[in-house]
N, C-alpha and C positions, 0 to 999 in steps of 0.2 A: 508600532510604527518604525522601530529601528530595523525591523526585517524587511520593510516595504522597498527600500532602495536596493539592497542586494538582490531581491527577488526581481525587481524591475530590470537591473543590469543583466541578470541571467536571461531573462526573457528576450531582452533586446539582442543579446549575442546569439541566442539559439532558441527561437520561439517554438519550434516543433519539439524540442526536448523538454522545455519547461512548461509551455502551454497555458501558463496562467501569469498575470502581471502582478499578482499579490498572493500571500499565503492564504490558506482557507480560513474562513470565518468561524466564529464560535458555534454557530448553529449546525454548520456542516461537520465540524470537529465533534460535537456531541453526538450527531447522528452516525458518524463513522465508528465510534468507540462504544457506544451505549450497550451493545450486546457483549462486550468483551470484558472479562474479569481474570484475575490472576490464575484461576484454574485453567483458563484457555491459552496459557502460555507454554513454551516460549513464543515470542512474537517476532516475526520478520516484517520489518517495514521497508517498503520499496519506495523510493523517491520522497524521502521525508523532508527534502527542502531545508528549511530552517528549524524544523522540530515541532510544529504545531500539534500534529497527531501524537508525537512522542511525549510531549508534556501532558496531554490528555491521558495517555496510557499510564504515566507515572501518578498522576492524580487519582486514577482508578485502583492504585494499589500495586502496580507492577514495580519491581526492582529494575534498575538499569541493567543489571546482569542478565535479565530475561529478554533483553531487547537486541536484536541485530538490525542494524540500519544500513541499507544498501543505497548509496547515492553516487550517481555517475559524475556530478559536478564537483570538481576538486575544491572549490571555495566553499560550497555548501558542506562537503564532507569535513573539511577543516573546522568549520563552525560548529558542526554537530559534535566532532570529537572534543572540542573545548567545552561545549555546553553539557555534554552527557559523558564524562570521562570513563564511567564504568560500563557504559554500553559497548558492544562490539560495532564499530563503525567500519564498513567496507566500501572503498571507492571503486566501483565497477558498473559495467553495464548489466542491468538486471535481466536482459535476454540471455545471459550466460550463467544464470543461476544453477542449472542442473549440472554444470561442470565445476562448480566451486567447492563441493563437498562441505557445505556449511552445517548440515545436520546428519552426521553419519549414523546416528541411531534412529532416524526417521521419526522423530518426536516433535516436530513442529506442530503447534496448536492453532496458530492464527497468523494470517497475512494481512496487513493494512497497506493498501496500495494507493499512492498518490500520482501513480504514473499516467501519462496522457495516452491511454490505449487507443482512443479514437484516431490519434495522429500516427498510429504505428501500422505496419503492414501485418498480414495474417501470420507470417513466420515469426515475426518478433513477438506477437501476442502468444502464440503457441510456446515459444521459448520461455517466456516469463511464467505462464500458467503451468506448463509442463514441469518446469524446474521447481516451482513452489510446491506443487502437489507431489512431486517426487519425494520431498522431505516431510510432507504432512502425515501425521498419525490418522487413523480412522477417526472420523468426527472433526477433522481440521477444516477451517474455513478461511476463505479469501474475500476480504472486503474491498470493494472498488467503488469510487464515486465517479459520476459522469455529469457534464453539463448538457449532454444530449437527452433526447426524449425517450430512449430506451437502453436496454443493457448495452454497454460498450463492447461486449464480446459476442461476435456473430454466432448464431445458432449452430452453423456448421462446425465451428471450432469448439464450441461446448460438447456437441455430439461426438466429434472425433476424440476428445480427451475424456470422455465419460463424465461430463460435469453438467450441472444444472445451476440456473441463477434464479434467485429470489430477490424481489425488491424489498429492501428493508424500509425505506421511506424516502421522502422528498422534503427539501426545505426551500422556500422562497426568500429566506433571510440569509442568503449567501450571494455573493456577486461573482459570476452569474448564478441563478438558481441551480440547484444540484439534486441528484438523486444518488442513493447508495444501494448497491446490490451485494448480496452474499453469495458467493459461488462455493459449491461443494460437490463432491462425487455424488453420482446419481444414487448409489447404493447407501449413502450415509443418511442418517436420520437427524433432524435438527433437535439438539439437546438443550438449547437455550442456556 
């Protein structure tokens, strides 16, 4: 409940950037993180907000040092830095990922995205996905949830970037109901 008010304030000030009036619920959090374990690290989390998915990753055995949290909202970034002092917290626009040199060894294992891709234009989505997969090692995955009825990344964008989308699951126990998709390179095989 303590995270509800800051989330609501952020949504009121910029609804297109935040796109939700409250943090994700436990059912969506479980669905977003259930395929991820410490062998799939390091993890890049995009739009972590107040850290709901971050806490779930820590509960799954990740160390804070394995997490990079990209948050554009200064208030949320400050909260994250206080809550997760050993994680790398970067206050920046995720559309500029490719220029940030976050993983010079190209060893990124997993991306967990809470970004509102449906409210972004194609160029922004391509900047986010292109930047993330620039760092990803072979077999790296990008998890994205959506409130919409299908994958939030248009097939043209997936094709242009050489990616495919697989629906991981759906939960009605989130407000609003949500689906999770796993994005990967077309030539990568799901290793579970």
